[in-house]
DONUVEX-514997 format. One line per 5 residues: number of its first residue (from 0); for each residue x, y, z of N, C-alpha, C. Coordinates in pm, whole numbers. Atoms other than C-alpha are relative to their C-alpha. Layout:
NUM) X:Y:Z:X:Y:Z:X:Y:Z | ...
// end
This chain:
0) -14:79:-124:-15895:2372:-8529:91:-122:-21 | -89:121:9:-15663:2079:-8449:-75:-114:-48 | 63:127:38:-15733:1750:-8609:9:-91:115 | 0:85:-116:-15833:1535:-8323:-49:-142:-32 | 55:132:23:-15876:1160:-8319:-143:-9:47
5) 140:7:-34:-16242:1083:-8326:-27:-83:124 | 30:77:-116:-16368:977:-7982:-101:-112:-33 | 95:110:20:-16548:647:-7966:-129:34:72 | 127:-43:-61:-16917:716:-7899:-42:-78:119 | 58:72:-115:-17079:628:-7568:-144:41:12
10) 139:-34:-24:-17455:614:-7509:-15:72:129 | 30:-76:-128:-17557:879:-7258:-144:-24:37 | 139:31:-32:-17869:748:-7081:-70:129:45 | 80:-122:-36:-18153:998:-7021:-9:6:152 | 16:-25:-149:-18183:1150:-6673:-144:-30:38
15) 133:39:-46:-18482:1013:-6482:-60:121:66 | 61:-106:-74:-18736:1241:-6319:38:-5:147 | -36:0:-143:-18668:1345:-5958:-86:-99:82 | 75:88:-87:-18766:1104:-5687:-98:83:79 | 108:-71:-79:-19081:1199:-5501:40:17:146
20) -33:-26:-137:-19033:1352:-5161:-134:24:74 | 124:-10:-75:-19303:1313:-4904:-14:146:57 | 26:-136:-57:-19459:1645:-4787:-59:-13:134 | 55:11:-134:-19562:1507:-4453:74:84:98 | -66:-91:-98:-19487:1730:-4152:127:-72:57
25) -124:53:-60:-19138:1694:-4013:27:73:127 | -41:-69:-118:-19000:1768:-3676:105:102:-27 | -103:-104:25:-18776:2072:-3645:115:-8:94 | -111:14:-96:-18521:1934:-3403:135:-10:-67 | -139:-8:49:-18144:1920:-3438:27:-126:-86
30) -27:117:80:-18161:1565:-3580:-28:22:-147 | 32:-30:142:-18325:1698:-3901:117:81:-62 | -103:-82:54:-18058:1959:-3937:131:-83:-30 | -122:79:19:-17779:1709:-3883:-4:-93:-117 | 13:100:104:-17918:1473:-4139:-29:60:-137
35) 45:-62:128:-18000:1722:-4417:86:-37:-117 | -85:30:113:-17693:1666:-4630:-6:-151:-33 | 8:141:29:-17721:1290:-4590:-132:-29:-72 | 130:22:65:-18085:1309:-4696:15:35:-147 | -20:-45:133:-17991:1499:-5007:88:-104:-77
40) -87:98:66:-17710:1256:-5087:-72:-126:-31 | 82:122:31:-17947:963:-5055:-100:18:-106 | 93:-28:111:-18204:1126:-5276:75:2:-134 | -81:0:125:-17933:1201:-5531:39:-133:-42 | -44:134:36:-17806:846:-5517:-120:-76:-62
45) 116:69:45:-18164:723:-5566:-33:40:-144 | 36:-45:132:-18212:933:-5880:120:6:-95 | -119:4:86:-17858:888:-6011:-23:-84:-122 | 9:71:119:-17837:778:-6368:66:-142:15 | -49:136:-6:-17792:400:-6382:106:-12:-106
50) -114:-5:96:-17449:381:-6541:-1:-130:-85 | -23:108:92:-17400:162:-6843:143:-7:-36 | -145:4:37:-17060:40:-6961:26:99:-110 | -28:-105:97:-16909:334:-7148:114:-46:-93 | -105:30:99:-16705:289:-7468:83:120:-37
55) -84:-116:24:-16562:641:-7458:136:-28:64 | -128:31:-50:-16189:597:-7420:65:119:60 | -60:-108:-81:-16091:843:-7146:56:-53:125 | -64:37:-128:-15882:828:-6836:-86:63:114 | 82:-49:-115:-16127:855:-6540:66:-20:134
60) -62:35:-129:-15873:767:-6278:16:118:97 | -8:-116:-86:-15856:1125:-6148:-136:61:26 | 141:-49:-20:-16238:1170:-6147:-46:-23:143 | 40:17:-138:-16387:1226:-5802:-124:-80:11 | 123:71:-25:-16656:1011:-5648:-115:98:13
65) 104:-101:5:-16980:1193:-5717:-81:10:131 | 84:-6:-120:-17174:1098:-5408:67:66:118 | -70:-63:-107:-16905:1201:-5163:12:151:-30 | -12:-138:38:-16853:1528:-5354:-132:77:28 | 132:-65:-18:-17226:1608:-5350:-34:19:148
70) 29:-16:-141:-17261:1530:-4984:82:108:70 | -86:-105:-68:-16968:1751:-4884:-46:140:-44 | 40:-133:44:-17093:2042:-5098:-134:40:66 | 132:-32:-73:-17449:2016:-4949:30:45:145 | -28:-39:-139:-17295:2031:-4599:55:144:3
75) -59:-133:-3:-17097:2350:-4685:-114:98:-32 | 109:-93:40:-17405:2515:-4855:-101:7:113 | 96:-1:-110:-17632:2417:-4559:50:95:111 | -53:-74:-110:-17400:2594:-4320:46:143:-37 | -39:-140:35:-17354:2926:-4514:-66:94:103
80) 49:-99:-92:-17391:3223:-4286:-83:107:-75 | 73:-101:69:-17632:3506:-4364:91:100:-78 | -93:-90:69:-17330:3727:-4453:48:-63:-129 | -50:71:121:-17194:3468:-4696:-111:-3:-108 | 111:-2:97:-17537:3447:-4862:-16:140:-55
85) 15:-141:47:-17569:3823:-4880:114:39:-94 | -117:-35:84:-17216:3863:-5023:-12:-72:-137 | 13:71:126:-17283:3594:-5283:-106:61:-90 | 101:-57:82:-17606:3746:-5405:38:141:-50 | -47:-135:43:-17455:4098:-5415:111:-5:-104
90) -112:9:93:-17155:3971:-5613:-43:1:-145 | 47:4:142:-17374:3933:-5921:-2:136:-67 | 0:-137:60:-17355:4310:-5976:106:14:-101 | -111:-17:98:-17027:4271:-6158:-28:-56:-139 | 34:63:127:-17188:4063:-6430:-97:90:-78
95) 77:-100:78:-17409:4360:-6525:92:107:-55 | -102:-96:46:-17085:4548:-6598:86:-65:-102 | -97:55:100:-16803:4503:-6852:127:78:9 | -126:-67:-8:-16439:4570:-6842:19:110:-107 | -12:-95:111:-16475:4761:-7170:-60:135:32
100) 65:-128:-39:-16693:5029:-6998:53:39:133 | -63:-40:-129:-16463:5167:-6732:-83:103:74 | 77:-99:-61:-16688:5465:-6671:-117:-56:82 | 110:70:-81:-16979:5237:-6571:58:-74:122 | -63:68:-112:-16743:5034:-6353:21:95:117
105) -28:-103:-104:-16635:5347:-6163:-131:56:61 | 124:-51:-46:-16988:5476:-6141:-74:-95:93 | 70:102:-77:-17118:5149:-5997:77:-43:125 | -79:60:-107:-16830:5024:-5788:100:97:66 | -89:-96:-60:-16620:5336:-5720:129:-1:-76
110) -130:-16:66:-16271:5446:-5828:87:-123:9 | -76:121:-17:-16115:5132:-5687:-80:-120:-40 | 96:105:45:-16345:4912:-5888:75:-136:-20 | -70:133:17:-16073:4644:-5950:-2:-78:130 | 9:67:-131:-16063:4570:-5579:-141:-46:37
115) 139:35:-15:-16441:4563:-5568:-32:-129:-76 | 19:119:86:-16443:4312:-5856:67:-123:67 | -68:103:-71:-16186:4102:-5669:-82:-53:117 | 83:42:-115:-16403:4091:-5354:-129:-72:-49 | 122:65:52:-16710:4002:-5559:30:-136:-56
120) -39:129:56:-16528:3718:-5738:24:-102:113 | -22:88:-110:-16415:3568:-5407:-136:-45:62 | 129:35:-57:-16771:3586:-5266:-82:-93:-93 | 72:79:99:-16913:3441:-5582:50:-146:-11 | -55:135:28:-16678:3149:-5640:9:-88:126
125) -8:83:-122:-16658:3044:-5272:-134:-75:20 | 133:69:-7:-17032:2947:-5300:-25:-74:-130 | 33:60:132:-17067:2874:-5676:67:-133:-18 | -75:124:23:-16802:2601:-5669:-76:-119:64 | 73:108:-71:-17016:2401:-5424:-131:-25:-68
130) 125:18:73:-17336:2463:-5621:25:-87:-124 | -34:78:120:-17169:2338:-5937:34:-143:26 | -39:140:-36:-17035:2027:-5753:-118:-85:29 | 113:79:-24:-17391:1919:-5690:-42:-71:-129 | 30:62:127:-17404:1820:-6057:119:-43:-75
135) -111:46:82:-17175:1735:-6350:95:113:-34 | -88:-114:43:-17009:2078:-6367:88:46:122 | -91:-34:-112:-16780:2064:-6063:122:73:-53 | -110:-68:63:-16509:2176:-6305:-40:145:-45 | 56:-131:31:-16730:2482:-6368:11:45:-144
140) 13:-37:139:-16743:2465:-6739:-81:-104:-81 | 68:82:98:-16975:2330:-7007:104:-34:-114 | -108:25:92:-16730:2151:-7239:-52:10:-146 | 39:18:141:-16727:2146:-7618:-59:-138:-18 | 58:130:26:-16929:1862:-7766:100:-79:-83
145) -97:79:69:-16653:1618:-7852:-68:-131:-52 | 84:116:46:-16909:1331:-7877:-139:20:46 | 146:-27:-32:-17284:1387:-7891:-60:-113:87 | 53:112:-76:-17336:1047:-7732:57:-10:143 | -54:0:-133:-17127:1123:-7425:-63:112:86
150) 47:-103:-91:-17234:1323:-7122:96:111:23 | -88:-113:-34:-17083:1633:-6969:135:-42:51 | -133:42:-61:-16817:1459:-6759:90:-65:-103 | -92:64:93:-16685:1248:-7043:38:95:-113 | -43:-104:90:-16689:1541:-7286:104:88:56
155) -110:-72:-60:-16482:1733:-7038:131:-75:-13 | -127:79:4:-16227:1450:-7020:51:-9:-144 | -37:9:139:-16228:1411:-7398:71:133:-47 | -61:-128:35:-16159:1782:-7443:136:22:67 | -121:-19:-76:-15890:1792:-7172:114:-84:-56
160) -98:91:63:-15711:1494:-7331:45:56:-135 | -41:-58:132:-15715:1672:-7668:96:116:26 | -96:-110:-37:-15548:1972:-7500:133:-59:33 | -129:60:-33:-15279:1751:-7355:79:-44:-128 | -64:42:122:-15212:1610:-7699:52:116:-85
165) -42:-107:84:-15201:1942:-7882:115:80:63 | -109:-66:-63:-14966:2087:-7620:124:-92:-1 | -115:91:-2:-14747:1779:-7654:50:-31:139 | -47:19:-136:-14739:1722:-7278:61:-139:22 | -65:125:-29:-14507:1457:-7152:40:-3:148
170) -33:21:-141:-14389:1316:-6820:100:110:45 | -90:-96:-60:-14227:1586:-6603:-11:138:-48 | 17:-139:54:-14331:1887:-6808:-68:86:111 | 60:-99:-94:-14417:2197:-6600:-107:77:-78 | 116:-58:66:-14762:2327:-6698:-73:99:91
175) 69:-103:-78:-14947:2641:-6587:-148:-2:-33 | 148:0:14:-15329:2634:-6536:-53:127:62 | 46:-129:-53:-15486:2982:-6504:-149:-16:31 | 139:15:-41:-15813:2986:-6307:-33:-151:21 | 5:146:-13:-15772:2625:-6191:-119:-55:69
180) 116:48:-78:-16083:2604:-5973:41:-101:111 | -18:103:-100:-16094:2291:-5762:121:-90:-39 | -121:85:38:-15788:2145:-5949:-36:-127:-63 | 38:133:56:-15987:1866:-6108:54:-14:-145 | -59:11:134:-15870:1952:-6462:153:-25:14
185) -148:22:-23:-15509:1977:-6335:30:-146:36 | -21:135:-44:-15547:1641:-6167:-7:-96:-125 | 15:81:116:-15667:1485:-6493:118:12:-94 | -117:-24:88:-15387:1643:-6698:122:-70:56 | -111:63:-63:-15132:1513:-6447:-6:-154:-17
190) 14:144:9:-15268:1157:-6441:8:-45:-139 | -2:44:144:-15302:1144:-6821:132:12:-59 | -129:-20:74:-14956:1276:-6906:124:-11:94 | -117:-4:-84:-14735:1271:-6597:54:139:22 | -46:-138:-15:-14699:1650:-6615:-17:51:142
195) 11:-68:-126:-14649:1869:-6313:-72:134:-21 | 84:-114:30:-14925:2127:-6308:-1:98:121 | 16:-104:-98:-14928:2462:-6117:-126:78:-35 | 128:-71:16:-15272:2612:-6077:-10:132:73 | 23:-132:-56:-15361:2972:-6011:-152:23:20
200) 143:-28:-17:-15693:3076:-5854:-11:106:107 | 21:-111:-92:-15840:3365:-5661:-64:-46:132 | 82:43:-108:-16049:3157:-5418:64:-105:89 | -69:88:-96:-15891:2999:-5107:-85:-130:21 | 88:116:-28:-16193:2760:-5065:27:-99:-109
205) -27:96:105:-16136:2602:-5404:142:-53:2 | -139:41:-8:-15760:2589:-5361:15:-108:118 | -4:104:-113:-15809:2400:-5027:-49:-134:-50 | 55:124:60:-16022:2145:-5213:101:-62:-95 | -94:51:103:-15764:2117:-5491:121:-65:64
210) -120:53:-68:-15475:2059:-5253:-32:-135:65 | 43:130:-62:-15664:1788:-5058:-16:-104:-102 | 23:98:111:-15770:1619:-5380:131:-55:-56 | -128:49:51:-15413:1611:-5514:83:-82:96 | -79:66:-103:-15257:1503:-5189:-51:-148:21
215) 61:135:-16:-15503:1208:-5157:48:-92:-112 | -36:85:119:-15394:1089:-5506:147:7:-31 | -144:-5:12:-15025:1173:-5461:41:56:-137 | -20:-61:131:-15030:1398:-5771:101:116:17 | -99:-112:-3:-14741:1645:-5848:-63:133:-42
220) 77:-128:24:-14966:1956:-5831:35:102:100 | -25:-112:-88:-14902:2299:-5683:-111:102:-31 | 110:-98:14:-15175:2556:-5620:36:130:66 | -39:-125:-49:-15121:2925:-5568:-119:98:-4 | 110:-102:1:-15372:3188:-5461:52:128:-68
225) -44:-115:75:-15342:3467:-5708:-119:66:-79 | 97:-77:88:-15576:3732:-5859:78:34:-123 | -83:-17:116:-15449:3727:-6216:-22:134:-66 | -3:-140:35:-15544:4095:-6248:93:76:77 | -99:-63:-82:-15282:4172:-5988:139:-51:-49
230) -120:48:69:-14974:4148:-6205:126:76:59 | -44:122:73:-14691:4045:-6218:-42:-123:78 | 23:132:-61:-14763:3681:-6150:119:-39:84 | -110:46:-92:-14560:3529:-5865:72:-122:-54 | -59:119:64:-14378:3295:-6104:129:45:-73
235) -130:-30:60:-14022:3281:-6248:-16:6:-150 | 1:-11:146:-13957:3376:-6608:48:-128:-64 | -36:119:81:-13928:3095:-6869:9:-130:88 | 3:114:-90:-14023:2832:-6608:-99:-108:-35 | 109:97:35:-14313:2651:-6781:12:-44:-141
240) -6:61:135:-14326:2414:-7077:-127:15:-77 | 130:-12:72:-14691:2476:-7159:-100:72:95 | 106:-78:-69:-15006:2672:-7058:-136:-42:-56 | 140:4:55:-15379:2617:-7074:-91:71:98 | 100:-55:-84:-15687:2785:-6941:-134:-36:-56
245) 133:34:39:-16057:2706:-6952:-98:99:55 | 111:-91:-37:-16318:2984:-6946:40:91:116 | -42:-92:-101:-16124:3228:-6729:29:138:-49 | -51:-126:60:-16031:3508:-6967:-96:119:15 | 91:-114:-17:-16351:3712:-6922:22:74:127
250) -27:-61:-123:-16228:3781:-6571:127:85:-2 | -125:-75:16:-15906:3942:-6702:-35:145:-48 | 22:-138:33:-15924:4324:-6705:76:43:-120 | -98:-46:106:-15627:4369:-6940:54:-124:-71 | -48:121:69:-15588:4079:-7183:144:7:-51
255) -144:-6:47:-15263:4206:-7346:98:-10:110 | -95:11:-116:-15101:4248:-7002:-1:-138:55 | 7:138:-51:-15222:3908:-6891:80:-94:-93 | -73:91:98:-15091:3734:-7209:153:35:3 | -142:-37:-7:-14762:3929:-7174:68:-71:117
260) -45:76:-113:-14717:3778:-6830:14:-152:-21 | -5:141:31:-14800:3431:-6952:117:-28:-96 | -108:8:91:-14553:3484:-7237:134:0:80 | -126:-12:-79:-14286:3581:-6977:36:-130:70 | -32:111:-83:-14315:3272:-6767:11:-132:-82
265) -12:115:79:-14318:3031:-7061:139:-11:-68 | -120:20:69:-14011:2879:-7222:-18:22:-156 | 14:-6:148:-13944:2952:-7593:-45:-125:-64 | 60:119:67:-14135:2719:-7815:-116:-61:71 | 115:51:-79:-14399:2657:-7549:-132:30:-72
270) 132:-27:50:-14760:2625:-7664:-103:28:107 | 112:-38:-96:-15075:2764:-7500:-134:-40:-63 | 132:41:45:-15428:2633:-7526:-107:79:82 | 103:-78:-60:-15727:2857:-7461:-140:-55:-37 | 144:29:29:-16097:2764:-7433:-81:104:77
275) 67:-111:-71:-16322:3056:-7365:-125:49:-68 | 124:-65:39:-16635:3262:-7400:34:116:-94 | -12:-111:90:-16659:3495:-7694:-139:40:-56 | 116:-39:85:-16927:3693:-7875:42:-24:-141 | -28:36:134:-16946:3577:-8237:-44:110:-99
280) 32:-105:99:-16979:3790:-8555:-152:25:-12 | 140:-21:11:-17357:3733:-8558:-64:87:108 | 54:-80:-112:-17397:3914:-8229:4:148:-34 | 14:-147:33:-17523:4274:-8280:-42:69:130 | 37:-64:-118:-17520:4482:-7960:-112:104:-19
285) 105:-99:33:-17761:4725:-8133:-137:-69:-11 | 121:80:8:-18016:4439:-8167:-56:-26:142 | 59:9:-138:-18247:4444:-7863:-12:-139:45 | 16:143:-39:-18305:4073:-7863:141:-51:35 | -142:44:-26:-17925:4006:-7881:47:57:135
290) -47:-68:-121:-17853:4262:-7606:-65:-58:125 | 72:58:-112:-18122:4111:-7375:58:-141:30 | -58:129:-24:-17980:3761:-7421:134:12:61 | -130:-24:-65:-17633:3889:-7343:-11:38:146 | 18:-43:-138:-17759:4057:-7031:-38:-113:95
295) 45:109:-82:-17915:3739:-6909:105:-110:8 | -101:109:4:-17626:3504:-7003:116:33:90 | -123:-32:-76:-17337:3692:-6839:-3:-39:145 | 6:45:-140:-17454:3636:-6479:-4:-152:13 | 15:146:-7:-17533:3273:-6556:142:-66:-12
300) -128:62:23:-17183:3193:-6683:120:73:71 | -100:-71:-75:-16997:3443:-6463:103:71:-83 | -86:-74:91:-16855:3663:-6739:-1:150:33 | -8:-147:-15:-16733:4018:-6669:29:61:-134 | -32:-55:136:-16572:4090:-7008:-69:-80:-98
305) 61:65:118:-16713:3999:-7344:97:8:-117 | -97:-9:112:-16413:3937:-7572:-52:-54:-128 | 25:51:136:-16436:3883:-7945:121:-89:-40 | -108:79:49:-16215:3639:-8142:112:99:-43 | -105:-96:47:-16031:3941:-8297:72:59:118
310) -61:-57:-118:-15966:4090:-7952:101:-97:63 | -91:102:-50:-15811:3761:-7832:120:-15:-89 | -111:11:95:-15599:3732:-8146:100:118:20 | -83:-117:-12:-15479:4090:-8112:78:6:126 | -68:2:-131:-15397:4056:-7742:114:-101:0
315) -104:100:6:-15203:3737:-7805:122:45:-88 | -104:-49:90:-15007:3882:-8096:78:116:59 | -70:-117:-67:-14931:4200:-7900:98:-48:105 | -87:58:-110:-14785:3982:-7620:116:-79:-56 | -109:75:60:-14558:3802:-7865:-29:-140:-44
320) 37:135:39:-14752:3483:-7935:-31:-5:-149 | 38:23:139:-14809:3333:-8279:-125:-95:9 | 120:82:3:-15166:3196:-8330:16:-112:-100 | -14:111:83:-15157:2845:-8470:-137:-52:-56 | 131:46:37:-15522:2740:-8474:-102:82:77
325) 106:-81:-66:-15847:2913:-8392:-134:-42:-56 | 129:43:46:-16203:2791:-8406:-81:-60:113 | 89:58:-100:-16498:2630:-8230:50:-142:36 | -59:126:-45:-16375:2329:-8023:-107:-111:-5 | 99:107:10:-16711:2144:-8057:7:-70:-134
330) -13:71:124:-16647:1879:-8317:-120:-83:-36 | 128:73:23:-16991:1725:-8288:-113:100:23 | 117:-80:-19:-17347:1863:-8270:-1:131:-82 | -8:-118:88:-17275:2104:-8560:62:119:61 | -67:-112:-59:-17050:2311:-8349:-67:67:118
335) 79:-60:-107:-17310:2383:-8083:30:-66:135 | -2:56:-135:-17291:2337:-7704:-139:-29:55 | 137:1:-48:-17672:2346:-7674:-42:-136:65 | 39:128:-64:-17714:1967:-7612:55:-20:142 | -58:17:-137:-17482:1977:-7306:-54:109:91
340) 64:-107:-87:-17618:2311:-7181:-144:-44:47 | 136:49:-37:-17971:2164:-7191:13:-110:98 | -14:114:-97:-17849:1855:-7010:31:53:141 | -32:-56:-128:-17700:2058:-6728:-113:79:63 | 119:-83:-47:-17996:2299:-6709:-109:-90:46
345) 112:95:-42:-18244:2009:-6697:28:-66:131 | -35:66:-124:-18055:1835:-6426:-17:94:119 | 9:-88:-119:-18028:2141:-6201:-144:45:24 | 145:-38:-25:-18399:2226:-6255:-67:-115:74 | 56:110:-70:-18493:1876:-6141:54:-9:145
350) -56:-5:-132:-18254:1907:-5847:-70:115:82 | 68:-106:-63:-18422:2239:-5770:-134:-40:57 | 131:50:-43:-18757:2068:-5743:16:-80:131 | -27:83:-122:-18611:1821:-5486:35:91:116 | -41:-88:-107:-18450:2104:-5289:-118:80:55
355) 115:-80:-50:-18770:2309:-5281:-87:-87:97 | 86:89:-84:-18959:2003:-5140:67:-19:138 | -71:17:-120:-18690:1952:-4878:1:126:88 | 9:-133:-74:-18697:2322:-4781:-140:10:64 | 133:-13:-48:-19070:2302:-4751:-33:-87:128
360) 20:89:-119:-19055:2014:-4500:114:27:108 | -92:-47:-96:-18771:2190:-4314:118:-97:16 | -117:84:-4:-18502:1930:-4394:127:84:-44 | -103:-98:39:-18299:2206:-4567:-36:139:39 | 33:-144:-37:-18269:2573:-4461:-55:76:-118
365) 68:-73:103:-18459:2831:-4653:90:58:-102 | -92:-70:99:-18150:2987:-4817:26:-91:-118 | -17:90:117:-18131:2678:-5043:-90:38:-114 | 89:-43:102:-18433:2805:-5223:57:119:-83 | -62:-117:65:-18255:3135:-5301:118:-47:-90
370) -109:51:74:-17943:2950:-5410:-41:-70:-134 | 40:81:121:-18121:2712:-5654:-75:90:-100 | 64:-88:91:-18335:2988:-5801:104:85:-80 | -103:-79:68:-18026:3195:-5879:81:-88:-101 | -78:89:83:-17835:2895:-6017:-70:-38:-131
375) 71:49:115:-18107:2789:-6258:-64:117:-85 | 56:-116:69:-18198:3142:-6377:64:17:-142 | -41:-41:135:-18174:3203:-6756:77:-105:-84 | -62:108:78:-18046:2867:-6878:-52:-2:-143 | 58:4:135:-18285:2890:-7173:56:115:-88
380) -62:-105:74:-18122:3219:-7275:137:-42:-59 | -128:58:38:-17784:3043:-7291:-20:-93:-125 | 33:94:104:-17935:2772:-7513:-35:76:-129 | 50:-72:115:-18107:3017:-7746:113:76:-68 | -111:-76:62:-17797:3237:-7799:98:-94:-63
385) -92:99:67:-17588:2927:-7868:-57:-46:-131 | 63:55:118:-17839:2796:-8122:-6:117:-106 | -4:-113:91:-17847:3149:-8281:143:37:-46 | -142:-18:25:-17464:3135:-8288:41:145:25 | -40:-136:-41:-17436:3469:-8113:120:-3:90
390) -112:14:-98:-17193:3348:-7847:34:-152:9 | -36:132:-28:-17009:3037:-7745:93:7:124 | -102:13:-99:-16811:2928:-7439:98:-110:-33 | -91:105:45:-16620:2669:-7643:90:44:-114 | -91:-42:106:-16401:2889:-7862:143:-34:42
395) -131:57:-30:-16053:2742:-7883:106:68:-85 | -120:-55:69:-15716:2901:-7969:124:-77:46 | -134:57:-31:-15379:2726:-7986:101:96:-59 | -103:-92:38:-15082:2953:-7993:135:-45:55 | -128:36:-52:-14710:2936:-7929:88:123:24
400) -104:-99:-17:-14420:3142:-7797:116:-40:-93 | -103:38:104:-14167:3148:-8089:133:-35:72 | -127:51:-62:-13832:2975:-8019:103:108:10 | -106:-105:0:-13627:3285:-8098:-27:115:91 | 32:-112:-90:-13787:3503:-7829:103:17:108
405) -91:-29:-111:-13568:3679:-7578:-84:11:130 | 76:-10:-127:-13660:3680:-7207:-66:138:16 | 69:-130:-17:-13916:3944:-7106:0:30:149 | 8:-34:-139:-13918:4136:-6782:-140:-1:51 | 134:10:-48:-14218:4104:-6549:-75:134:-23
410) 85:-123:16:-14511:4348:-6601:5:79:128 | 5:-82:-124:-14515:4637:-6359:-138:46:30
// end
């Protein structure tokens, strides 16, 4: 792994228990429906961790206001249609499958399974991004533990800044972000370095949020709707100075083909930074306990493929990259993510209790109960597998496109 400057610790205060919600009868009129998202935002603000001065040295200037973000996401979730809910719940079928087993894909989804996966991903992320925005994972990733004393948000920022340093980003550089989500990582990268980031994502809802966020802050960001399994990418050859992605590769059907396209659009000498989900050498698919943990974790983290470190290395090298560094990005907590996974899981379980109470008194619609139960399912399996070192979502690879490479033609 890269040698990173040690982050200055910050004390992360403990989350308080959820505020009590009265179970007294409520009227069922339109005023209750209109005020539901405001009620949740007020409850969330009441239970918000009382912030203490942080000594972690990170750039928070591109970080969104949490209360506004939470209120907006609650409003979207409150107004989901029955079809949107049905499509979201049905989308989880793809996480019971794996790219490596094409016969099972065809048997379950039909011959045109790649299009079915596309549709499921759109249905999944158009809802999930709002669920994640209710907590500290709006960026939709649990970061490596860069500082055990910092929370999820600051560990995300610490990791992202380490990526900017290892890529050598400077003002005006053109950077590609694969699976950019709501563009919050891209915004931080741009504010921190002055780079111009282009983000690719499959979901129009997230891209709309990303564009509005960037425009409000006058950031030089561009966002393109693209399924990165539909190659070639709509990008010019040798047009980017650097590339990064965070936990998107399990959605790639053909890793060598994807890396070949990334190689094509990068300038010679450009570096790429990957942070992703892998199964580790201790994982044994023939072990029933391991297999059951994997079955439970994949839907939780939204993983279709289950790459290994060797598969990632082989795909990178086949595409023409040279691997420079490879290892677990968590520099604290003995290389585990468990402390941050437990923090996120605990928060969402407490939020679930609040939501259930508000559904009971008809402040929130009944589908919130379904959403929260799905979101909080199997967090303990994620923690257990991490502590057993069977899997991680914080495996990091730094690679580069050699300077002497000739231009490559787009993938067909």
